[in-house]
N, CA, C and O atoms as a MOPAC input file, in Angstrom:
PM7 MOZYME 1SCF
protein

 N      0.86000 1    -1.17500 1     0.00000 1
 C      0.00000 1     0.00000 1     0.00000 1
 C      0.89600 1     1.22500 1     0.00000 1
 O      1.79800 1     1.33800 1     0.83000 1
 N      0.65700 1     2.13200 1    -0.91500 1
 C      1.50900 1     3.30700 1    -1.02100 1
 C      0.76300 1     4.61300 1    -0.76100 1
 O      1.29500 1     5.69200 1    -1.02300 1
 N     -0.43700 1     4.52700 1    -0.25900 1
 C     -1.16600 1     5.74700 1     0.05600 1
 C     -1.30000 1     5.88000 1     1.57300 1
 O     -1.23600 1     4.88400 1     2.29300 1
 N     -1.48000 1     7.06400 1     2.03800 1
 C     -1.58400 1     7.27600 1     3.48000 1
 C     -2.98700 1     6.89400 1     3.95300 1
 O     -3.96000 1     6.93100 1     3.19900 1
 N     -3.04500 1     6.52900 1     5.22500 1
 C     -4.31300 1     6.16800 1     5.85000 1
 C     -4.37000 1     6.77000 1     7.24200 1
 O     -3.34900 1     7.16900 1     7.80400 1
 N     -5.55700 1     6.82900 1     7.78300 1
 C     -5.74900 1     7.35500 1     9.12800 1
 C     -6.69300 1     6.40900 1     9.86200 1
 O     -7.56600 1     5.79400 1     9.24900 1
 N     -6.51400 1     6.29700 1    11.16900 1
 C     -7.38500 1     5.43000 1    11.94500 1
 C     -7.50100 1     5.91400 1    13.37500 1
 O     -7.02700 1     6.99400 1    13.72800 1
 N     -8.14000 1     5.09300 1    14.18800 1
 C     -8.30600 1     5.40400 1    15.60200 1
 C     -8.08900 1     4.12900 1    16.38700 1
 O     -8.57900 1     3.06400 1    16.01300 1
 N     -7.34900 1     4.24700 1    17.48400 1
 C     -7.11000 1     3.09300 1    18.34700 1
 C     -8.38100 1     2.71200 1    19.09800 1
 O     -9.27200 1     3.53600 1    19.30300 1
 N     -8.44600 1     1.44500 1    19.50200 1
 C     -9.55700 1     0.98600 1    20.33100 1
 C     -9.54500 1     1.75000 1    21.65400 1
 O     -8.47900 1     2.05600 1    22.18900 1
 N    -10.71300 1     2.05200 1    22.17000 1
 C    -10.86800 1     2.82900 1    23.39900 1
 C    -10.63500 1     1.93500 1    24.62400 1
 O    -11.40200 1     0.99800 1    24.84500 1
 N     -9.57900 1     2.20500 1    25.43400 1
 C     -9.30500 1     1.36500 1    26.59600 1
 C    -10.41000 1     1.37100 1    27.64700 1
 O    -10.42300 1     0.51100 1    28.52700 1
 N    -11.32900 1     2.31800 1    27.57100 1
 C    -12.41800 1     2.34300 1    28.54600 1
 C    -13.54300 1     1.38200 1    28.16900 1
 O    -14.51900 1     1.24500 1    28.90600 1
 N    -13.40500 1     0.71000 1    27.01000 1
 C    -14.43900 1    -0.22600 1    26.56500 1
 C    -13.81300 1    -1.58400 1    26.20500 1
 O    -13.94000 1    -2.03900 1    25.06800 1
 N    -13.13700 1    -2.23300 1    27.16900 1
 C    -12.49400 1    -3.51500 1    26.86500 1
 C    -13.52300 1    -4.64100 1    26.79600 1
 O    -14.65400 1    -4.48500 1    27.25600 1
 N    -13.12500 1    -5.77700 1    26.21900 1
 C    -14.01600 1    -6.93200 1    26.32000 1
 C    -14.12700 1    -7.34200 1    27.79200 1
 O    -13.21400 1    -7.08500 1    28.57700 1
 N    -15.21700 1    -7.96200 1    28.15800 1
 C    -15.39300 1    -8.39200 1    29.54700 1
 C    -14.33200 1    -9.42700 1    29.90500 1
 O    -13.70700 1    -9.34200 1    30.96100 1
 N    -14.13400 1   -10.40100 1    29.02500 1
 C    -13.15800 1   -11.47000 1    29.24100 1
 C    -12.34000 1   -11.62700 1    27.97100 1
 O    -12.87600 1   -11.50100 1    26.87100 1
 N    -11.05200 1   -11.90100 1    28.10900 1
 C    -10.21200 1   -12.17600 1    26.94400 1
 C     -9.65400 1   -10.91700 1    26.32300 1
 O     -9.47100 1    -9.89900 1    26.99000 1
 N     -9.38500 1   -11.00600 1    25.02900 1
 C     -8.75900 1    -9.89500 1    24.33300 1
 C     -9.45700 1    -9.63100 1    22.99900 1
 O    -10.01600 1   -10.53400 1    22.37600 1
 N     -9.40700 1    -8.38000 1    22.58800 1
 C     -9.84800 1    -7.99200 1    21.25000 1
 C     -8.59800 1    -7.55600 1    20.49300 1
 O     -7.81600 1    -6.74500 1    20.98900 1
 N     -8.41300 1    -8.09800 1    19.29000 1
 C     -7.23600 1    -7.79300 1    18.47600 1
 C     -7.69800 1    -7.13700 1    17.19000 1
 O     -8.59200 1    -7.63900 1    16.50800 1
 N     -7.07800 1    -6.00400 1    16.86200 1
 C     -7.42700 1    -5.30200 1    15.62700 1
 C     -6.15500 1    -4.97600 1    14.85700 1
 O     -5.23300 1    -4.35800 1    15.38800 1
 N     -6.12100 1    -5.40000 1    13.59400 1
 C     -4.97600 1    -5.07500 1    12.73800 1
 C     -5.06600 1    -3.60500 1    12.35300 1
 O     -6.09800 1    -3.13700 1    11.87400 1
 N     -3.95400 1    -2.87700 1    12.57200 1
 C     -3.91000 1    -1.45100 1    12.25400 1
 C     -3.25400 1    -1.19000 1    10.91800 1
 O     -3.66000 1    -0.29100 1    10.18100 1
 N     -2.21900 1    -1.98900 1    10.60200 1
 C     -1.49300 1    -1.78000 1     9.34200 1
 C     -0.71300 1    -3.03800 1     8.98700 1
 O     -0.35000 1    -3.83800 1     9.84900 1
 N     -0.47000 1    -3.18300 1     7.69500 1
 C      0.35400 1    -4.27000 1     7.16500 1
 C      1.21900 1    -3.61900 1     6.08700 1
 O      0.72800 1    -3.26700 1     5.01500 1
 N      2.52300 1    -3.46200 1     6.38500 1
 C      3.40200 1    -2.70900 1     5.49900 1
 C      4.76300 1    -3.39100 1     5.40100 1
 O      5.38500 1    -3.68500 1     6.42100 1
 N      5.22200 1    -3.63900 1     4.18900 1
 C      6.56500 1    -4.17300 1     3.93900 1
 C      6.90800 1    -5.36400 1     4.82600 1
 O      8.01500 1    -5.44100 1     5.35800 1
 N      5.98500 1    -6.27700 1     4.98800 1
 C      6.24200 1    -7.48300 1     5.77100 1
 C      6.00900 1    -7.34200 1     7.25900 1
 O      6.14300 1    -8.32000 1     7.99500 1
 N      5.66300 1    -6.15500 1     7.72100 1
 C      5.38300 1    -5.95600 1     9.14600 1
 C      3.87300 1    -5.84100 1     9.36000 1
 O      3.15700 1    -5.27400 1     8.53500 1
 N      3.40600 1    -6.39100 1    10.48600 1
 C      2.00000 1    -6.29500 1    10.85700 1
 C      1.92200 1    -5.55300 1    12.18800 1
 O      2.59000 1    -5.92800 1    13.15200 1
 N      1.10800 1    -4.50600 1    12.24000 1
 C      0.90700 1    -3.72300 1    13.45100 1
 C     -0.51500 1    -3.98500 1    13.93300 1
 O     -1.47700 1    -3.80600 1    13.18600 1
 N     -0.64100 1    -4.41300 1    15.19700 1
 C     -1.95600 1    -4.69700 1    15.75900 1
 C     -2.09900 1    -4.00600 1    17.10200 1
 O     -1.11600 1    -3.76300 1    17.80300 1
 N     -3.34200 1    -3.69600 1    17.44800 1
 C     -3.65200 1    -3.24800 1    18.79900 1
 C     -4.38500 1    -4.38100 1    19.49100 1
 O     -5.25500 1    -5.02300 1    18.90200 1
 N     -4.02900 1    -4.62200 1    20.74400 1
 C     -4.70800 1    -5.60700 1    21.57500 1
 C     -5.32000 1    -4.85500 1    22.74800 1
 O     -4.64700 1    -4.06200 1    23.40500 1
 N     -6.58500 1    -5.10600 1    23.00300 1
 C     -7.27100 1    -4.52100 1    24.14500 1
 C     -7.69200 1    -5.66600 1    25.05000 1
 O     -8.48200 1    -6.52300 1    24.65400 1
 N     -7.16300 1    -5.67900 1    26.26200 1
 C     -7.37600 1    -6.79500 1    27.18200 1
 C     -8.53500 1    -6.54700 1    28.13100 1
 O     -8.72100 1    -5.45100 1    28.66000 1
 N     -9.30300 1    -7.60300 1    28.32300 1
 C    -10.31200 1    -7.64400 1    29.36700 1
 C     -9.75600 1    -8.46000 1    30.52600 1
 O     -8.54000 1    -8.54700 1    30.69800 1
 N    -10.62700 1    -9.04900 1    31.31000 1
 C    -10.20500 1    -9.89100 1    32.43300 1
 C     -9.72700 1   -11.22800 1    31.89400 1
 O    -10.34800 1   -11.80100 1    30.99900 1
 N     -8.62300 1   -11.72200 1    32.43900 1
 C     -8.14800 1   -13.06300 1    32.09900 1
 C     -8.70900 1   -14.04600 1    33.11200 1
 O     -8.65700 1   -13.79900 1    34.31700 1
 N     -9.24000 1   -15.14900 1    32.63500 1
 C     -9.75300 1   -16.16700 1    33.55400 1
 C     -8.68500 1   -17.20800 1    33.87300 1
 O     -8.71000 1   -17.81800 1    34.94200 1
 N     -7.74900 1   -17.41100 1    32.95000 1
 C     -6.60700 1   -18.31600 1    33.14200 1
 C     -5.42200 1   -17.72400 1    32.39200 1
 O     -5.61900 1   -16.96400 1    31.44400 1
 N     -4.18700 1   -18.05600 1    32.79500 1
 C     -3.02800 1   -17.59900 1    32.02300 1
 C     -3.10500 1   -18.10200 1    30.57900 1
 O     -3.68900 1   -19.15100 1    30.30400 1
 N     -2.50700 1   -17.33900 1    29.66800 1
 C     -2.53000 1   -17.68200 1    28.24400 1
 C     -1.10200 1   -17.86200 1    27.75700 1
 O     -0.26100 1   -16.98100 1    27.93700 1
 N     -0.82900 1   -19.01800 1    27.13400 1
 C      0.50200 1   -19.32000 1    26.60600 1
 C      0.58300 1   -18.97600 1    25.12700 1
 O     -0.35900 1   -19.19800 1    24.36700 1
 N      1.73800 1   -18.42500 1    24.73200 1
 C      1.97900 1   -18.05000 1    23.34500 1
 C      3.34600 1   -18.54300 1    22.90200 1
 O      4.29200 1   -18.56400 1    23.69000 1
 N      3.44900 1   -18.94000 1    21.63900 1
 C      4.71400 1   -19.16700 1    20.94600 1
 C      4.45100 1   -18.75200 1    19.50100 1
 O      3.76100 1   -19.45700 1    18.76500 1
 N      5.00200 1   -17.60900 1    19.09800 1
 C      4.76800 1   -17.11100 1    17.75000 1
 C      5.88100 1   -17.56700 1    16.79800 1
 O      7.01400 1   -17.81300 1    17.21100 1
 N      5.52600 1   -17.67200 1    15.52200 1
 C      6.48300 1   -18.05400 1    14.48900 1
 C      7.29000 1   -16.85800 1    13.98500 1
 O      8.16100 1   -17.01200 1    13.13000 1
 N      7.00300 1   -15.67600 1    14.51000 1
 C      7.65800 1   -14.45000 1    14.05000 1
 C      8.15000 1   -13.63900 1    15.24600 1
 O      7.65300 1   -13.80000 1    16.36100 1
 N      9.13400 1   -12.76300 1    15.00700 1
 C      9.56800 1   -11.83200 1    16.04900 1
 C      8.39100 1   -10.92900 1    16.40100 1
 O      7.55500 1   -10.61100 1    15.55500 1
 N      8.34500 1   -10.51900 1    17.67800 1
 C      7.26800 1    -9.63800 1    18.11400 1
 C      7.81800 1    -8.56900 1    19.04900 1
 O      8.54700 1    -8.86500 1    19.99600 1
 N      7.45700 1    -7.32400 1    18.76700 1
 C      7.75600 1    -6.20300 1    19.66000 1
 C      6.40700 1    -5.71800 1    20.17200 1
 O      5.48000 1    -5.50100 1    19.39000 1
 N      6.29900 1    -5.55000 1    21.48700 1
 C      5.02300 1    -5.14200 1    22.07700 1
 C      5.25900 1    -4.00500 1    23.07200 1
 O      6.22900 1    -4.02000 1    23.83000 1
 N      4.35700 1    -3.01800 1    23.05700 1
 C      4.42200 1    -1.89500 1    23.98700 1
 C      3.05400 1    -1.72500 1    24.64400 1
 O      2.01700 1    -1.86700 1    23.99600 1
 N      3.07100 1    -1.42200 1    25.93600 1
 C      1.83000 1    -1.17100 1    26.66900 1
 C      1.51600 1     0.32700 1    26.55500 1
 O      2.28700 1     1.17500 1    27.00300 1
 N      0.37400 1     0.62300 1    25.95000 1
 C     -0.04700 1     2.02100 1    25.80000 1
 C     -0.78500 1     2.52800 1    27.02900 1
 O     -0.68200 1     3.70100 1    27.38800 1
 N     -1.53000 1     1.63200 1    27.67100 1
 C     -2.31200 1     1.99600 1    28.85900 1
 C     -2.54100 1     0.73100 1    29.66900 1
 O     -2.72000 1    -0.34900 1    29.10700 1
 N     -2.53500 1     0.86600 1    30.98200 1
 C     -2.83200 1    -0.27000 1    31.84900 1
 C     -1.59300 1    -0.98400 1    32.35700 1
 O     -0.48300 1    -0.45300 1    32.33000 1
 N     -1.82000 1    -2.22000 1    32.82600 1
 C     -0.74300 1    -3.02600 1    33.39800 1
 C     -0.97800 1    -4.48300 1    33.04200 1
 O     -2.10800 1    -4.92900 1    32.84400 1
 N      0.13500 1    -5.21300 1    32.96700 1
 C      0.05100 1    -6.64300 1    32.68900 1
 C      1.26300 1    -7.33300 1    33.30400 1
 O      2.28200 1    -6.70300 1    33.58500 1
 N      1.12700 1    -8.64300 1    33.50500 1
 C      2.24200 1    -9.45700 1    33.98400 1
 C      2.45400 1   -10.55100 1    32.95500 1
 O      1.54000 1   -11.30400 1    32.61900 1
 N      3.68900 1   -10.61900 1    32.46000 1
 C      4.08900 1   -11.56900 1    31.43700 1
 C      5.24500 1   -12.38800 1    31.98400 1
 O      6.10000 1   -11.85300 1    32.69000 1
 N      5.28300 1   -13.66500 1    31.67500 1
 C      6.41700 1   -14.49800 1    32.06900 1
 C      7.15200 1   -14.93600 1    30.80800 1
 O      6.55400 1   -15.50800 1    29.89700 1
 N      8.46000 1   -14.66100 1    30.76400 1
 C      9.30000 1   -15.01900 1    29.62200 1
 C     10.53400 1   -15.71900 1    30.16200 1
 O     11.26900 1   -15.15100 1    30.96900 1
 N     10.76800 1   -16.95100 1    29.72200 1
 C     11.94700 1   -17.72700 1    30.13700 1
 C     12.07300 1   -17.78000 1    31.65900 1
 O     13.17200 1   -17.66400 1    32.20200 1
 N     10.94600 1   -17.95500 1    32.33900 1
 C     10.95500 1   -18.06100 1    33.79100 1
 C     11.08400 1   -16.74300 1    34.52800 1
 O     11.12600 1   -16.71900 1    35.75800 1
 N     11.14800 1   -15.64000 1    33.78500 1
 C     11.27600 1   -14.31000 1    34.39200 1
 C      9.91700 1   -13.62500 1    34.35400 1
 O      9.28300 1   -13.53400 1    33.30200 1
 N      9.48100 1   -13.14700 1    35.50900 1
 C      8.19600 1   -12.44400 1    35.63300 1
 C      8.42500 1   -10.96800 1    35.30400 1
 O      9.21100 1   -10.28900 1    35.96500 1
 N      7.72600 1   -10.48000 1    34.27000 1
 C      7.84700 1    -9.08500 1    33.85100 1
 C      6.55900 1    -8.35400 1    34.18900 1
 O      5.49200 1    -8.69700 1    33.68000 1
 N      6.66000 1    -7.35600 1    35.03900 1
 C      5.51300 1    -6.51200 1    35.34000 1
 C      5.59100 1    -5.30700 1    34.41600 1
 O      6.50600 1    -4.49000 1    34.51800 1
 N      4.63200 1    -5.20700 1    33.52300 1
 C      4.64200 1    -4.16500 1    32.50700 1
 C      3.56900 1    -3.13000 1    32.80800 1
 O      2.45200 1    -3.46900 1    33.20200 1
 N      3.91900 1    -1.87000 1    32.62000 1
 C      2.99200 1    -0.76600 1    32.82000 1
 C      3.07600 1     0.16100 1    31.60900 1
 O      3.89200 1    -0.05300 1    30.71200 1
 N      2.24500 1     1.17100 1    31.59000 1
 C      2.20400 1     2.11900 1    30.48100 1
 C      3.61100 1     2.56900 1    30.09800 1
 O      4.37800 1     3.04100 1    30.93700 1
 N      3.93300 1     2.41500 1    28.81900 1
 C      5.23900 1     2.82700 1    28.30200 1
 C      6.27500 1     1.72800 1    28.26400 1
 O      7.30500 1     1.88300 1    27.60700 1
 N      6.03500 1     0.61000 1    28.95300 1
 C      6.99700 1    -0.50100 1    28.93200 1
 C      6.83900 1    -1.29900 1    27.64400 1
 O      5.73500 1    -1.44300 1    27.11800 1
 N      7.95300 1    -1.81000 1    27.14800 1
 C      7.91300 1    -2.64700 1    25.95200 1
 C      8.86400 1    -3.82400 1    26.11500 1
 O      9.75800 1    -3.81000 1    26.96200 1
 N      8.65300 1    -4.84300 1    25.28600 1
 C      9.48500 1    -6.03900 1    25.29800 1
 C      9.59200 1    -6.56200 1    23.86900 1
 O      8.63300 1    -6.49700 1    23.10000 1
 N     10.76900 1    -7.08300 1    23.52200 1
 C     10.98200 1    -7.71800 1    22.22300 1
 C     11.08300 1    -9.21700 1    22.44800 1
 O     11.87200 1    -9.66800 1    23.27900 1
 N     10.29700 1    -9.99000 1    21.72000 1
 C     10.26300 1   -11.44500 1    21.84500 1
 C     10.67000 1   -12.06700 1    20.51000 1
 O      9.90900 1   -12.00200 1    19.54500 1
 N     11.86100 1   -12.67000 1    20.44000 1
 C     12.25700 1   -13.33300 1    19.18800 1
 C     11.29100 1   -14.46600 1    18.85100 1
 O     10.65000 1   -15.02900 1    19.73800 1
 N     11.19300 1   -14.79300 1    17.58300 1
 C     10.34900 1   -15.90200 1    17.13300 1
 C     10.65100 1   -17.14900 1    17.95100 1
 O     11.79500 1   -17.39000 1    18.33600 1
 N      9.61300 1   -17.93600 1    18.21100 1
 C      9.69300 1   -19.20500 1    18.94300 1
 C     10.01800 1   -19.04800 1    20.43400 1
 O     10.40800 1   -20.01900 1    21.08200 1
 N      9.86300 1   -17.84400 1    20.98300 1
 C     10.07700 1   -17.62300 1    22.41800 1
 C      8.77400 1   -17.88100 1    23.16900 1
 O      7.82200 1   -17.11300 1    23.03200 1
 N      8.72000 1   -18.96300 1    23.97000 1
 C      7.50400 1   -19.19900 1    24.73900 1
 C      7.30700 1   -18.07800 1    25.76900 1
 O      8.25400 1   -17.67000 1    26.44200 1
 N      6.09400 1   -17.59800 1    25.88100 1
 C      5.77600 1   -16.60000 1    26.89800 1
 C      4.33900 1   -16.81400 1    27.35400 1
 O      3.50100 1   -17.34700 1    26.62700 1
 N      4.09000 1   -16.38500 1    28.57000 1
 C      2.78000 1   -16.61000 1    29.20500 1
 C      2.25000 1   -15.28800 1    29.74300 1
 O      2.93300 1   -14.59300 1    30.49500 1
 N      1.04500 1   -14.95300 1    29.35700 1
 C      0.36000 1   -13.78500 1    29.90000 1
 C     -0.33900 1   -14.23100 1    31.17000 1
 O     -1.28100 1   -15.02200 1    31.12600 1
 N      0.12800 1   -13.71900 1    32.30600 1
 C     -0.38800 1   -14.14500 1    33.60700 1
 C     -1.54600 1   -13.29200 1    34.09300 1
 O     -2.47200 1   -13.79900 1    34.72600 1
 N     -1.49900 1   -11.99500 1    33.80100 1
 C     -2.50000 1   -11.08700 1    34.36800 1
 C     -2.55000 1    -9.80700 1    33.55400 1
 O     -1.52400 1    -9.33600 1    33.06200 1
 N     -3.74100 1    -9.24400 1    33.41100 1
 C     -3.89700 1    -7.91200 1    32.81500 1
 C     -4.94700 1    -7.15800 1    33.59600 1
 O     -5.88900 1    -7.74400 1    34.12900 1
 N     -4.77700 1    -5.86900 1    33.65700 1
 C     -5.86000 1    -5.02500 1    34.14900 1
 C     -6.84400 1    -4.85300 1    32.99700 1
 O     -6.41400 1    -4.60200 1    31.87100 1
 N     -8.14900 1    -4.97800 1    33.23600 1
 C     -9.09900 1    -4.70200 1    32.16300 1
 C     -8.85400 1    -3.30600 1    31.59800 1
 O     -8.68200 1    -2.33900 1    32.34000 1
 N     -8.84100 1    -3.22500 1    30.28200 1
 C     -8.56300 1    -1.95600 1    29.61100 1
 C     -7.10700 1    -1.78600 1    29.24400 1
 O     -6.72800 1    -0.74500 1    28.70500 1
 N     -6.26800 1    -2.79100 1    29.52300 1
 C     -4.87000 1    -2.69300 1    29.10100 1
 C     -4.83200 1    -2.67800 1    27.57600 1
 O     -5.41800 1    -3.53500 1    26.91500 1
 N     -4.13400 1    -1.69200 1    27.03700 1
 C     -4.04300 1    -1.50600 1    25.59200 1
 C     -2.59400 1    -1.70100 1    25.16900 1
 O     -1.68300 1    -1.08800 1    25.72500 1
 N     -2.39400 1    -2.55700 1    24.18500 1
 C     -1.05900 1    -2.90000 1    23.67000 1
 C     -0.98900 1    -2.59800 1    22.18000 1
 O     -2.00900 1    -2.60300 1    21.49100 1
 N      0.20400 1    -2.33700 1    21.69200 1
 C      0.46200 1    -2.34900 1    20.26300 1
 C      1.58000 1    -3.33800 1    20.02100 1
 O      2.60000 1    -3.31800 1    20.71000 1
 N      1.38500 1    -4.21200 1    19.03300 1
 C      2.41200 1    -5.16900 1    18.65900 1
 C      2.83800 1    -4.93500 1    17.22400 1
 O      2.04800 1    -4.52000 1    16.37600 1
 N      4.11100 1    -5.21200 1    16.97500 1
 C      4.65500 1    -5.17500 1    15.61600 1
 C      5.32700 1    -6.51400 1    15.39000 1
 O      6.22600 1    -6.90000 1    16.13800 1
 N      4.89200 1    -7.22600 1    14.35600 1
 C      5.46100 1    -8.52800 1    14.02700 1
 C      5.81900 1    -8.57100 1    12.54800 1
 O      5.35900 1    -7.75800 1    11.74700 1
 N      6.66500 1    -9.55600 1    12.21400 1
 C      6.88900 1    -9.86000 1    10.81600 1
 C      5.74500 1   -10.74600 1    10.34900 1
 O      4.99900 1   -11.27300 1    11.17400 1
 N      5.59400 1   -10.91800 1     9.04500 1
 C      4.56400 1   -11.82100 1     8.54100 1
 C      5.06200 1   -13.25300 1     8.60700 1
 O      6.21500 1   -13.52600 1     8.27700 1
 N      4.20200 1   -14.17000 1     9.03200 1
 C      4.58200 1   -15.58800 1     9.11200 1
 C      4.62500 1   -16.19900 1     7.73200 1
 O      4.92400 1   -17.38400 1     7.59000 1

């Protein structure tokens, strides 16, 4: 895509009750940018992606476990996860808003 676009992020004051809502914001030159809006987690969620992932917390708080290390993330914190890195989302505050940037699988 070679033309400019404009959008609006999901409103953190309207999260899903449970789980997460994921919205693709852009797909450019092999990179995918998504916003994740977290609701209440009922159980921890395990992830292993086939692509590198960079994630930043725009609003809220979350607890992530990577390689046995507990990461408490708050607004402005970010983490880079190389492809095939197992990680577990342990906790989120409802309304936690994230942006992720990944390569295409």
